C-alpha positions as CSV (number, residue, x, y, z in Angstrom):
1,M,165.5,3.2,66.3
2,F,162.4,4.9,65.8
3,L,158.3,3.6,66.5
4,R,155.5,5.6,64.9
5,G,158.6,8.2,64.5
6,R,159.2,8.6,68.0
7,P,162.5,7.8,69.0
8,I,163.4,4.9,71.6
9,T,166.6,5.7,73.7
10,M,169.1,2.5,74.1
11,Y,172.2,2.7,75.9
12,V,175.1,0.0,74.3
13,P,176.8,-2.1,77.2
14,S,180.1,-1.0,77.9
15,G,183.2,-3.0,76.2
16,H,180.4,-3.8,73.1
17,V,182.6,-4.3,70.1
18,G,179.4,-5.5,68.1
19,F,177.2,-8.5,67.7
20,R,177.4,-11.0,64.8
21,A,173.5,-10.8,62.8
22,E,173.4,-14.6,61.7
23,L,171.2,-17.7,61.9
24,P,170.7,-19.4,65.0
25,P,171.8,-23.4,64.6
26,E,168.6,-24.2,66.4
27,R,165.6,-24.9,64.9
28,L,161.8,-25.6,65.8
29,Q,159.2,-28.4,64.9
30,L,156.1,-28.4,65.7
31,D,155.9,-31.5,68.6
32,W,152.1,-31.0,69.7
33,V,149.2,-28.9,69.2
34,Y,146.8,-28.8,71.9
35,G,142.9,-27.8,70.7
36,Y,140.1,-28.2,68.6
37,R,138.2,-26.2,66.3
38,G,134.6,-27.0,67.2
39,R,133.0,-24.0,68.6
40,D,132.0,-23.0,64.7
41,S,133.1,-25.9,62.7
42,R,130.9,-28.9,61.2
43,S,131.9,-32.3,59.9
44,N,135.6,-31.6,61.0
45,L,136.1,-35.0,62.8
46,H,137.0,-38.4,60.8
47,V,138.9,-41.6,61.4
48,L,141.3,-42.8,58.5
49,A,142.5,-46.2,57.6
50,S,145.8,-46.0,59.9
51,G,143.3,-45.8,62.7
52,E,144.4,-41.9,63.6
53,L,141.7,-39.1,64.1
54,V,142.2,-35.9,61.5
55,Y,140.7,-32.9,62.8
56,F,141.9,-28.8,62.5
57,I,142.5,-26.1,64.4
58,A,143.7,-22.5,63.1
59,C,146.2,-23.5,59.9
60,V,147.2,-27.0,61.0
61,V,145.3,-30.1,60.2
62,V,146.2,-32.8,63.8
63,L,146.7,-36.6,62.8
64,L,146.2,-38.5,66.3
65,H,147.2,-41.4,67.0
66,V,145.1,-42.1,70.1
67,P,146.8,-45.8,71.4
68,L,150.5,-44.8,70.6
69,R,149.7,-40.8,71.9
70,R,151.2,-39.3,68.7
71,Q,150.7,-36.7,66.0
72,R,151.4,-35.7,62.9
73,H,150.6,-32.4,61.2
74,Y,149.7,-31.2,58.0
75,L,151.5,-27.8,57.3
76,R,150.7,-26.4,53.7
77,H,147.8,-23.7,54.5
78,S,148.9,-20.3,54.9
79,D,145.3,-19.1,56.9
80,C,143.1,-20.5,58.8
81,V,141.4,-24.3,57.9
82,R,137.4,-23.8,57.4
83,C,136.3,-27.9,56.4
84,L,137.7,-31.2,56.0
85,A,136.7,-34.3,53.7
86,V,138.0,-37.9,54.0
87,H,138.2,-39.6,50.1
88,P,136.3,-43.0,50.6
89,D,139.5,-44.3,50.3
90,R,140.2,-43.0,54.0
91,L,143.8,-42.1,52.6
92,R,143.3,-38.9,50.9
93,V,141.8,-36.1,52.6
94,A,140.6,-32.4,51.1
95,T,141.0,-29.1,53.5
96,G,139.7,-25.8,52.6
97,Q,140.8,-22.8,54.2
98,A,139.9,-19.1,54.8
99,A,140.9,-15.8,52.9
100,G,143.8,-13.7,54.6
101,V,145.8,-11.0,53.9
102,D,149.6,-11.4,54.6
103,K,152.2,-8.9,56.9
104,D,151.8,-6.2,54.0
105,G,148.6,-6.5,53.2
106,K,147.9,-8.2,50.4
107,P,145.5,-10.8,50.3
108,L,145.7,-14.4,50.7
109,Q,143.4,-16.8,48.2
110,P,141.7,-19.6,49.5
111,V,142.4,-22.8,47.9
112,V,141.5,-26.3,48.9
113,H,144.5,-29.1,49.6
114,I,144.1,-32.5,48.3
115,W,146.8,-34.4,50.0
116,D,148.3,-37.9,51.3
117,S,147.5,-38.5,54.9
118,A,150.3,-41.6,54.8
119,T,153.3,-39.4,53.3
120,L,151.7,-35.6,54.3
121,L,152.3,-34.6,50.4
122,T,150.2,-32.5,48.4
123,L,148.5,-34.1,45.8
124,Q,146.8,-31.2,44.3
125,Q,145.7,-27.6,44.9
126,I,142.2,-26.9,44.2
127,G,140.7,-23.6,43.4
128,L,143.2,-20.7,43.8
129,G,142.0,-17.6,42.5
130,S,138.1,-19.0,42.2
131,F,136.8,-18.9,45.8
132,E,135.6,-15.7,47.5
133,R,136.6,-15.1,51.7
134,G,137.0,-18.7,52.6
135,V,136.1,-22.2,51.2
136,G,133.1,-23.1,53.5
137,S,132.2,-26.9,52.8
138,L,133.6,-29.7,50.2
139,A,132.6,-33.2,49.8
140,F,133.8,-36.1,47.7
141,S,132.0,-38.3,45.7
142,C,131.7,-41.9,46.3
143,A,129.7,-43.5,43.4
144,D,133.1,-43.5,41.4
145,E,135.9,-43.8,43.8
146,G,135.9,-40.0,44.7
147,S,136.6,-39.0,41.4
148,Y,135.1,-35.9,41.9
149,L,135.2,-33.0,44.5
150,C,132.1,-30.2,45.4
151,V,133.1,-27.0,46.7
152,V,131.1,-24.2,48.1
153,D,132.5,-20.9,48.8
154,D,132.0,-18.1,51.5
155,S,130.8,-15.5,49.1
156,N,127.7,-13.9,49.0
157,E,126.2,-15.8,46.7
158,H,127.8,-19.0,47.8
159,M,129.0,-20.2,44.6
160,M,129.1,-24.5,44.0
161,S,131.5,-26.0,42.2
162,V,132.5,-29.5,41.2
163,W,135.5,-30.2,40.6
164,D,137.9,-32.9,39.1
165,C,139.9,-34.4,41.7
166,A,143.2,-35.4,39.5
167,R,143.9,-33.1,36.9
168,G,142.6,-29.8,39.6
169,T,139.7,-28.5,36.8
170,K,136.5,-27.3,37.3
171,L,133.7,-29.0,35.2
172,A,130.3,-27.3,36.7
173,E,129.6,-23.8,39.0
174,V,126.8,-22.1,39.7
175,K,125.4,-19.4,42.2
176,S,123.6,-21.6,45.4
177,T,122.2,-18.9,47.8
178,N,122.3,-16.0,48.9
179,E,122.0,-17.6,52.4
180,S,124.4,-19.6,54.4
181,V,125.4,-23.0,53.6
182,L,126.0,-25.3,55.8
183,S,126.7,-28.8,54.2
184,V,127.0,-29.8,51.1
185,E,127.9,-34.0,50.1
186,F,127.0,-36.3,47.1
187,N,124.6,-38.9,46.8
188,P,126.4,-42.5,47.9
189,Q,124.8,-44.0,45.1
190,D,125.1,-41.4,42.5
191,S,127.6,-38.9,41.7
192,S,124.8,-37.4,39.4
193,S,122.9,-36.2,42.8
194,I,124.4,-33.1,45.5
195,I,122.7,-31.8,48.3
196,T,123.2,-28.7,50.0
197,S,122.1,-27.5,53.7
198,G,121.9,-24.1,55.6
199,K,119.8,-21.6,56.3
200,S,116.0,-21.9,55.9
201,H,116.7,-24.9,52.6
202,V,117.4,-27.5,51.7
203,Y,118.5,-28.0,47.8
204,F,118.5,-31.2,46.1
205,W,120.6,-30.6,42.7
206,T,121.3,-32.5,39.7
207,W,124.7,-32.1,37.7
208,S,125.0,-32.9,34.1
209,G,128.3,-31.8,32.2
210,A,128.9,-27.9,32.7
211,T,125.5,-27.7,34.4
212,L,124.2,-27.7,37.9
213,T,120.3,-27.3,38.3
214,K,118.5,-27.4,41.6
215,K,115.3,-28.4,43.4
216,Q,114.2,-26.7,46.8
217,G,113.0,-29.2,49.4
218,I,109.1,-28.3,49.9
219,F,108.5,-28.3,54.0
220,G,104.4,-28.5,53.2
221,K,102.5,-28.9,56.4
222,Y,105.4,-29.0,58.6
223,K,107.1,-26.2,60.3
224,K,110.1,-24.4,58.3
225,P,112.9,-24.9,60.6
226,K,115.2,-21.5,60.2
227,F,118.7,-24.1,60.1
228,I,119.2,-27.0,58.4
229,Q,122.7,-28.0,60.1
230,C,122.8,-31.4,58.3
231,F,122.0,-34.4,57.0
232,V,122.5,-38.1,55.9
233,F,121.9,-40.6,53.6
234,D,120.4,-44.0,54.9
235,A,120.8,-47.7,53.1
236,A,117.3,-47.1,51.2
237,G,119.2,-43.7,49.8
238,D,116.6,-41.2,51.5
239,V,118.2,-38.4,53.5
240,L,117.4,-37.2,57.0
241,T,117.7,-33.9,57.6
242,G,118.9,-32.5,61.5
243,D,117.5,-28.7,62.3
244,S,117.0,-26.3,64.4
245,E,113.8,-27.2,65.8
246,G,115.3,-30.2,67.5
247,N,113.4,-32.7,64.7
248,I,114.6,-34.8,61.9
249,L,113.1,-35.2,59.3
250,T,113.0,-38.2,56.6
251,W,112.9,-36.8,52.7
252,T,111.8,-39.8,50.9
253,R,112.3,-40.3,46.9
254,A,109.3,-39.3,45.1
255,G,108.2,-42.7,43.1
256,D,105.7,-41.1,40.0
257,G,108.3,-38.1,39.5
258,R,105.7,-35.6,40.6
259,A,106.9,-31.9,41.4
260,V,107.4,-31.9,45.0
261,G,110.1,-28.8,44.8
262,K,110.4,-26.3,42.7
263,G,112.9,-24.2,40.5
264,G,114.3,-27.2,38.5
265,K,113.3,-29.7,35.9
266,G,114.3,-33.1,35.9
267,G,116.1,-35.6,38.0
268,E,114.8,-37.1,40.9
269,T,112.5,-35.6,43.7
270,Y,112.0,-35.8,47.6
271,Q,109.0,-35.2,49.5
272,I,109.0,-35.4,53.6
273,G,107.8,-38.8,54.1
274,Q,108.2,-38.5,58.3
275,Q,108.7,-36.1,61.2
276,T,111.0,-37.6,64.3
277,R,111.5,-35.0,67.5
278,A,114.6,-36.1,68.6
279,H,116.2,-32.9,70.8
280,E,115.7,-30.0,72.5
281,G,117.4,-27.1,70.5
282,S,119.2,-27.9,67.5
283,V,120.1,-31.2,65.9
284,F,123.9,-30.2,65.0
285,A,125.0,-33.7,63.9
286,L,123.9,-36.7,62.1
287,C,125.9,-40.0,61.8
288,R,125.7,-43.3,60.1
289,R,126.9,-46.2,61.4
290,R,127.9,-49.2,60.2
291,D,125.4,-51.0,61.3
292,G,122.3,-48.9,59.4
293,T,121.7,-47.4,62.8
294,V,121.8,-43.7,63.2
295,L,123.7,-41.5,65.7
296,S,122.1,-38.0,66.6
297,G,123.6,-35.2,68.5
298,G,121.9,-32.2,70.3
299,G,123.0,-28.5,71.2
300,K,121.0,-27.5,74.2
301,D,120.2,-31.1,75.7
302,R,123.8,-32.4,74.6
303,R,122.8,-35.7,73.9
304,V,123.8,-38.3,71.6
305,L,120.6,-40.5,70.4
306,S,121.0,-43.8,68.8
307,W,118.2,-44.6,66.6
308,S,116.9,-48.1,64.5
309,P,116.7,-47.4,60.5
310,D,113.1,-46.9,60.6
311,L,114.1,-43.5,63.6
312,T,113.0,-45.9,66.5
313,L,115.3,-44.5,69.6
314,L,117.7,-47.1,71.2
315,Q,119.9,-45.5,73.2
316,E,121.3,-42.6,74.9
317,A,123.9,-40.4,76.8
318,E,124.6,-37.4,78.2
319,I,127.4,-35.6,77.3
320,P,129.2,-33.8,80.4
321,E,127.9,-29.9,80.5
322,R,131.8,-28.7,80.6
323,F,132.1,-29.8,77.5
324,G,129.9,-27.7,75.9
325,A,127.2,-29.3,73.3
326,V,127.7,-31.8,70.3
327,R,128.9,-30.6,67.5
328,T,129.6,-33.5,65.3
329,I,129.9,-37.4,65.4
330,A,132.5,-40.4,64.3
331,E,132.1,-43.7,64.4
332,G,135.6,-45.4,65.5
333,P,136.3,-48.9,66.0
334,G,133.6,-51.3,67.2
335,D,131.2,-49.4,69.4
336,E,133.8,-46.7,70.4
337,L,132.3,-43.2,69.3
338,L,134.3,-40.1,68.9
339,V,132.4,-36.7,69.3
340,G,134.1,-33.0,68.9
341,T,132.1,-30.5,71.1
342,T,131.1,-26.8,71.1
343,R,133.7,-25.6,73.8
344,N,136.6,-27.2,71.6
345,A,136.9,-30.8,72.6
346,L,136.9,-33.9,71.3
347,L,135.2,-37.0,73.2
348,R,136.4,-40.8,73.2
349,G,133.5,-43.9,74.6
350,T,130.7,-45.6,74.2
351,L,126.7,-44.9,74.5
352,G,126.8,-47.3,77.7
353,G,130.0,-46.4,79.2
354,G,129.8,-42.3,78.7
355,F,132.7,-40.5,77.1
356,S,135.8,-39.2,78.7
357,A,138.2,-36.1,77.0
358,I,141.0,-37.0,74.3
359,V,141.8,-33.4,73.2
360,Q,140.6,-30.1,75.1
361,G,141.4,-26.8,74.4
362,H,140.3,-23.1,75.5
363,T,137.2,-22.0,73.6
364,D,138.3,-17.9,73.2
365,E,141.5,-15.7,73.1
366,V,144.6,-16.8,74.9
367,W,147.3,-14.2,75.9
368,G,148.7,-15.7,79.5
369,L,151.3,-18.2,79.4
370,A,154.1,-19.3,82.3
371,T,156.5,-22.0,82.4
372,H,157.2,-24.5,84.9
373,P,160.9,-23.5,86.4
374,T,162.2,-27.4,87.0
375,R,159.3,-29.2,85.2
376,C,158.2,-29.5,81.5
377,L,154.9,-28.0,82.3
378,F,153.5,-24.8,81.6
379,L,150.3,-22.9,82.4
380,T,147.9,-20.7,80.3
381,C,145.2,-18.2,80.8
382,G,142.6,-16.2,78.1
383,H,139.5,-14.5,78.1
384,D,137.4,-17.8,78.6
385,R,138.4,-17.7,82.4
386,Q,139.9,-20.9,82.2
387,L,143.4,-21.5,83.9
388,C,145.1,-24.7,82.3
389,L,148.1,-26.4,83.4
390,W,149.3,-28.5,80.5
391,D,152.3,-31.3,81.0
392,G,154.5,-31.6,77.9
393,Q,155.7,-34.5,78.6
394,E,152.3,-36.6,78.3
395,H,151.1,-33.6,76.0
396,A,147.6,-33.7,77.9
397,L,146.0,-31.4,80.2
398,T,146.3,-31.6,84.0
399,W,143.9,-29.8,85.1
400,S,141.8,-26.3,84.5
401,L,140.4,-24.4,87.2
402,D,136.8,-25.8,86.6
403,S,138.1,-29.3,86.0
404,P,137.8,-32.3,88.7
405,Q,140.3,-34.0,87.4
406,H,142.4,-31.7,89.6
407,P,143.0,-33.5,92.9
408,Q,141.8,-31.1,95.0
409,D,140.3,-27.8,94.4
410,P,142.6,-24.8,94.4
411,Q,142.8,-22.5,97.5
412,P,143.6,-18.6,96.8
413,L,146.2,-18.1,99.4
414,A,146.3,-14.0,99.0
415,G,143.8,-11.2,97.6
416,G,143.6,-7.5,96.9
417,S,143.0,-4.6,94.9
418,D,145.6,-2.6,92.5
419,G,143.4,0.0,90.9
420,N,140.3,-0.3,88.8
421,E,142.4,-1.2,85.8
422,Q,143.2,-4.7,84.5
423,L,146.6,-6.4,85.7
424,S,148.9,-7.0,82.4
425,V,152.2,-8.8,83.4
426,V,153.0,-10.7,86.6
427,R,157.1,-11.8,87.3
428,F,157.9,-13.3,91.0
429,S,161.9,-11.6,91.6
430,P,164.5,-14.7,91.0
431,D,164.8,-15.3,95.0
432,G,160.8,-15.0,95.5
433,A,160.9,-12.9,97.9
434,F,159.1,-10.1,96.0
435,L,156.2,-10.1,93.3
436,A,156.1,-7.7,90.5
437,I,152.2,-6.9,88.9
438,G,152.2,-4.5,86.1
439,S,148.7,-2.6,85.7
440,H,147.1,-0.9,83.0
441,D,147.2,2.2,85.3
442,N,150.7,2.7,84.6
443,V,151.9,2.1,87.7
444,I,154.1,-1.8,89.0
445,Y,153.0,-3.2,92.3
446,I,155.1,-5.0,94.7
447,Y,154.5,-7.2,97.0
448,S,156.5,-8.9,99.6
449,V,156.5,-12.5,99.7
450,T,157.0,-14.5,103.2
451,E,155.7,-17.8,104.5
452,E,156.5,-19.8,101.6
453,G,154.4,-17.8,99.5
454,R,151.2,-18.0,101.2
455,K,151.4,-14.2,102.7
456,Y,151.7,-11.0,100.3
457,N,151.8,-7.3,101.7
458,R,152.7,-4.6,99.5
459,F,155.8,-3.1,99.7
460,G,155.9,-0.2,97.4
461,R,154.6,1.3,93.9
462,C,156.6,2.0,90.9
463,T,155.1,5.3,89.8
464,G,156.3,7.1,86.6
465,H,155.3,5.1,83.5
466,S,153.0,7.5,81.1
467,S,151.0,4.8,79.6
468,F,149.8,0.9,80.8
469,I,152.4,-1.8,81.8
470,T,153.2,-4.3,78.8
471,H,156.5,-5.9,80.0
472,L,158.6,-6.4,83.0
473,D,161.8,-8.3,84.3
474,W,163.9,-8.5,87.3
475,S,168.0,-8.2,87.5
476,K,169.8,-11.1,88.3
477,D,170.5,-9.8,92.2
478,G,166.3,-9.5,92.4
479,H,166.9,-5.8,93.3
480,F,166.2,-4.1,89.8
481,I,163.0,-4.0,87.5
482,M,163.3,-3.0,83.7
483,S,159.8,-2.1,82.0
484,N,158.2,-1.4,79.1
485,S,154.8,0.6,78.4
486,G,152.3,1.0,75.8
487,D,154.0,4.2,74.9
488,Y,157.2,2.8,74.0
489,E,159.0,3.7,76.9
490,I,161.9,1.8,78.6
491,L,162.6,2.5,82.4
492,Y,164.5,1.2,85.4
493,W,163.6,1.1,88.9
494,D,165.3,0.2,92.1
495,V,163.0,-2.0,93.7
496,A,165.1,-2.5,96.9
497,G,166.1,0.9,97.5
498,G,162.3,1.9,97.9
499,C,160.8,1.6,94.2
500,K,162.6,4.5,93.0
501,L,162.6,5.1,88.9
502,L,166.7,5.4,88.1
503,R,166.5,8.8,86.4
504,N,170.2,7.4,85.2
505,R,168.8,5.4,82.3
506,F,172.8,5.0,81.5
507,E,173.6,3.3,84.3
508,S,171.5,0.5,84.0
509,R,173.5,-0.5,80.6
510,D,175.4,-3.5,82.0
511,R,173.2,-4.9,84.1
512,E,172.1,-8.7,84.2
513,W,168.3,-10.0,83.7
514,A,167.0,-13.1,85.1
515,S,165.2,-13.0,82.2
516,Y,164.4,-11.1,79.0
517,T,160.7,-10.6,78.0
518,C,160.7,-6.9,77.4
519,V,160.3,-6.3,73.5
520,L,162.1,-2.9,73.8
521,G,165.7,-3.1,74.8
522,F,169.5,-3.4,73.4
523,H,169.3,-6.8,73.1
524,V,166.5,-7.2,71.2
525,F,166.1,-4.0,68.9
526,G,167.1,-6.2,65.8
527,V,163.6,-8.2,65.9
528,W,161.7,-5.2,65.3
529,P,160.4,-4.8,61.3
530,D,161.3,-2.0,59.5
531,G,158.7,0.0,60.0
532,S,157.0,-1.1,62.5
533,D,153.9,0.9,63.9
534,G,155.4,-0.6,67.8
535,T,152.6,-3.4,67.9
536,D,154.1,-5.8,65.2
537,I,155.2,-7.8,68.0
538,N,153.2,-9.2,71.0
539,S,156.4,-10.9,72.8
540,L,159.7,-12.4,72.9
541,C,161.7,-14.8,75.3
542,R,165.1,-15.1,75.8
543,S,165.9,-19.1,76.2
544,H,167.4,-19.8,79.9
545,H,170.9,-20.8,78.2
546,E,170.6,-17.0,76.8
547,R,171.4,-18.2,73.2
548,L,168.8,-17.5,71.5
549,V,165.2,-15.1,71.8
550,A,161.7,-16.5,70.3
551,V,159.6,-13.6,69.2
552,A,155.7,-13.6,68.4
553,D,154.5,-11.5,66.2
554,D,150.6,-10.2,64.9
555,F,151.3,-11.6,61.8
556,C,150.6,-15.4,62.9
557,K,154.7,-16.0,63.0
558,V,156.7,-17.5,65.5
559,H,160.3,-16.3,65.0
560,L,163.6,-17.7,66.5
561,F,166.3,-15.5,66.3
562,Q,170.1,-15.4,67.8
563,Y,170.8,-14.1,71.2
564,P,171.8,-10.9,71.8
565,C,170.0,-9.4,68.2
566,A,171.4,-6.1,68.3
567,R,171.4,-5.7,64.8
568,P,169.2,-4.3,62.8
569,K,167.3,-6.7,60.6
570,A,168.6,-9.1,62.0
571,P,167.7,-12.8,60.4
572,S,165.5,-15.3,61.8
573,H,163.6,-18.8,61.2
574,V,160.1,-18.3,61.2
575,Y,157.6,-20.5,61.9
576,G,153.7,-20.7,60.4
577,G,150.7,-22.8,61.7
578,H,149.2,-20.0,64.0
579,G,146.0,-18.4,62.2
580,S,146.0,-15.7,64.3
581,H,148.2,-12.8,66.0
582,V,151.1,-15.1,68.2
583,T,150.2,-13.6,71.6
584,N,153.0,-15.1,73.3
585,V,155.5,-17.7,74.1
586,R,157.9,-18.9,76.7
587,F,160.7,-21.7,76.6
588,T,160.4,-24.8,79.0
589,H,162.7,-25.1,81.8
590,D,165.5,-26.9,79.9
591,D,165.3,-25.2,76.6
592,G,163.7,-28.4,74.5
593,H,160.6,-27.1,73.7
594,L,159.0,-23.5,73.3
595,V,155.3,-23.1,73.6
596,S,153.6,-20.1,71.8
597,L,150.0,-19.0,72.0
598,G,147.6,-18.5,69.1
599,G,145.3,-15.9,70.1
600,K,141.6,-15.9,68.8
601,D,142.7,-18.9,67.1
602,T,143.1,-20.8,70.6
603,G,145.4,-23.0,69.5
604,V,148.5,-24.1,72.2
605,F,151.3,-24.9,70.0
606,Q,154.2,-26.9,71.6
607,W,157.8,-26.4,69.5
608,R,160.6,-29.6,70.4
609,L,164.0,-27.1,69.8
610,S,166.8,-29.2,67.6
611,S,169.9,-28.4,66.7
612,K,169.5,-30.4,63.7
613,L,168.1,-29.4,60.3
614,P,164.1,-31.0,60.6
615,N,163.8,-33.6,58.2
616,C,161.9,-32.3,55.1
617,F,160.0,-35.5,54.7
618,P,158.2,-36.5,57.8
619,E,158.7,-40.2,58.8
620,V,155.6,-42.0,57.9
621,P,154.7,-44.4,60.9
622,E,154.9,-48.1,60.3
623,V,150.9,-48.9,60.8
624,V,150.1,-45.8,58.2
625,T,152.7,-47.8,55.8
626,K,151.3,-50.8,56.6
627,L,147.6,-49.9,56.3
628,A,148.6,-47.7,53.0
629,E,150.1,-51.5,51.6
630,D,146.9,-53.1,52.0
631,L,144.7,-50.1,51.5
632,P,142.1,-52.1,49.1
633,E,141.0,-53.9,52.1
634,H,139.6,-51.1,53.9
635,N,138.4,-49.2,50.7
636,E,134.6,-49.8,51.6
637,V,132.5,-47.7,48.6
638,L,129.1,-48.6,47.3
639,P,128.6,-49.9,44.2
640,K,129.2,-47.8,41.1
641,K,126.5,-46.8,38.5
642,P,127.4,-48.2,35.0
643,E,125.0,-45.3,33.7
644,L,126.7,-42.1,35.5
645,R,130.3,-43.8,34.2
646,A,129.0,-43.6,30.8
647,S,128.0,-40.0,30.9
648,I,130.5,-38.4,33.1
649,P,134.0,-39.9,32.7
650,S,136.1,-41.2,35.9
651,S,139.7,-40.0,36.7
652,S,140.1,-42.0,39.8
653,E,142.9,-44.0,38.2
654,N,144.8,-41.0,37.4
655,F,144.3,-39.8,40.8
656,R,145.7,-42.7,42.5
657,D,148.6,-43.4,40.4
658,R,149.3,-39.3,41.7
659,S,148.9,-40.7,44.9
660,E,151.4,-43.8,45.0
661,S,153.7,-41.6,43.2
662,S,153.6,-39.1,46.1
663,R,154.2,-42.2,48.1
664,S,157.2,-42.6,46.6
665,L,158.8,-39.3,46.5
666,S,160.3,-39.6,49.1
667,G,162.2,-43.1,49.0
668,S,163.1,-41.1,45.6
669,F,164.4,-38.1,47.2
670,R,166.6,-40.4,49.7
671,S,167.7,-42.4,46.8
672,L,169.1,-39.5,45.2
673,S,170.7,-37.9,48.2
674,E,172.8,-40.9,48.5
675,S,173.8,-41.2,44.7
676,F,175.2,-37.7,45.2
677,R,176.9,-38.7,48.4
678,I,178.4,-41.9,46.2
679,R,179.8,-39.2,43.5
680,S,180.9,-37.4,46.0
681,E,183.2,-39.4,47.3
682,S,184.3,-40.6,44.4
683,F,185.1,-37.3,43.1
684,R,187.4,-36.4,46.5
685,S,189.0,-39.8,45.9
686,R,190.2,-39.2,42.1
687,S,191.0,-35.3,43.6
688,G,193.1,-37.4,46.3
689,D,194.9,-39.2,43.3
690,A,196.1,-36.0,41.5
691,R,197.8,-34.8,44.4
692,T,201.0,-34.6,45.3
693,G,203.2,-37.7,46.9
694,R,202.8,-36.2,50.1
695,A,199.5,-36.1,50.4
696,G,199.3,-40.0,49.1
697,A,201.6,-40.9,52.3
698,E,199.3,-38.9,54.3
699,A,195.9,-41.0,52.8
700,A,198.4,-44.2,53.4
701,G,198.8,-43.5,57.1
702,T,195.5,-43.5,57.6
703,G,195.2,-47.4,56.6
704,G,192.6,-45.9,54.1
705,N,189.7,-46.8,56.3
706,E,188.8,-43.9,58.0
707,A,185.3,-41.5,56.7
708,R,186.8,-38.3,54.8
709,P,184.9,-35.2,55.9
710,E,182.1,-34.0,54.5
711,S,183.1,-30.2,54.2
712,G,185.7,-27.8,55.1
713,P,188.8,-26.6,53.9
714,G,189.9,-28.4,50.7
715,V,186.4,-30.4,50.1
716,T,185.1,-29.4,47.0
717,R,181.5,-30.6,46.0
718,P,180.0,-31.7,43.3
719,R,177.5,-29.1,41.2
């Protein structure tokens, strides 16, 4: 084996007769996603007709049913999801992704997916090859039952386009601005009117056929803010904008049609009719409630304010500091509110009763991971300096170091300093008598552990590596250590004999290891791809029953190999979902789950390990199916304008037919599968009648009631 042209020496165990390179019978299925992308995304939290919350993190769109504590996942995106919009029927969802590259460096084009939240089936892919860098913001039209979608990409000109949702065709496109665009929305009463806002601008667009024309909002005597982060339409059709100065500006329609904007001809015009001081710092979110009141969320002051339709302050609440600033607000059932924050948390509560977290996550790159030896618990840590304990059964954060949810403040048992470099890996020996710490100063420090883990004394130092320590494992007897380093060395150490380097590595070829997390070794060299430069694999872990090895690679993928994996180009099951390099993987104590960390996407994924093939058509919860059937009762859209429908043909009926077709697709495949099974039974029955009399006698001996085998010698399946 060679890495960067350097030979890696590995010794074959005695008695080795070769391992078969086969796919493992076990599979992974995404069970739970911990975290939420709130630090740099807006308007990414909505409530569906089913009562589920929809939001995203990494490449996964999560549908969370809070009372049932159940998640479903839309997994069709190939790179990080950047924006999200919900159709007026509250069933269909549009999500846009960023551009990326695959493991060969080839670009992955950004695209918008329109999909059915009941079946998780994709209805339409929009804009493949039309967008640059990524999809920044998008919105469904409302006045014509959601027939159109407006998309703004992340190119230098921030290209703005309008699409027919059912046909997937582009109807109009224009360069919007060289400044960043943060939000886009259709006028809910008139789909020919579109508004965008962002850095130093708010634009009022008129769409007619293949043409988009704009008028720039003029601030006049009011101070022009640096950013207009959000806006919302009120009941009268006026526009309320929230800006970086902490103000809410009310833009009213000009009755006489005289110029209040510049850069366009025709269409409605708006002027500032009122300025309301709302927050200290930026206004990050605006939300119009069902009763006509307006909610605003502040950045610096972390407050959620309730305003009357004429912007009189009614009520306020403050978000706890540990959750960060308000990023987005959504209305739940009754008086309940849902708040997404800049520290990647989702909160639920009321203005009078306060808020509590229902989703929490890391806020910076995540690397550290350890699973509990006897329970479904695991610890994570990262660059945000947070140490978090997660309960894999309850799917919840148990505590973090700065969280008051912890029953008592954790106290350090011992402290010390090992060199001046960062510590990269920590491992206890199987019997808990020693602790090994690998450092970036090329040394492994060994501590003896006494008094039930309350006392740590320096036992020795393992010196001999020529680069920083990356991975290490203890032998099953607790006497030896195997270690890897940044220059791809594999070294062995006799800890019990005084932390001595074993010069004759051949003698360690048959040693059994309590864990296997070293990425270099004979039993796992098959996980490395051809032409690897040594950084393609960040972590691996052998299962406790020693039949599987999970791998975290540098291309956003989790792999599942058979163990031992000692043949080149070994096959594996490959799973996506992470939007960044996967930094760590670990099996839980009973090998029932695998946990993976997504590095910069801050996602913590919990995978269920199953020996059965995953269902290609996810089970649709009963509550979702029921609400999908009763959907017209929940379709609360604003009145249609006859003149608009005369000038812009609606294709909502076609789109609705495609949605109904997708919902019935799962049932059709099940019926088809049953048909093949019946035909297969008939084929085998006819084949049995044509066999010899001895075969007929054997069949008669069974009484004709036992099920025939589905596969095996002598069984032929129909083509």
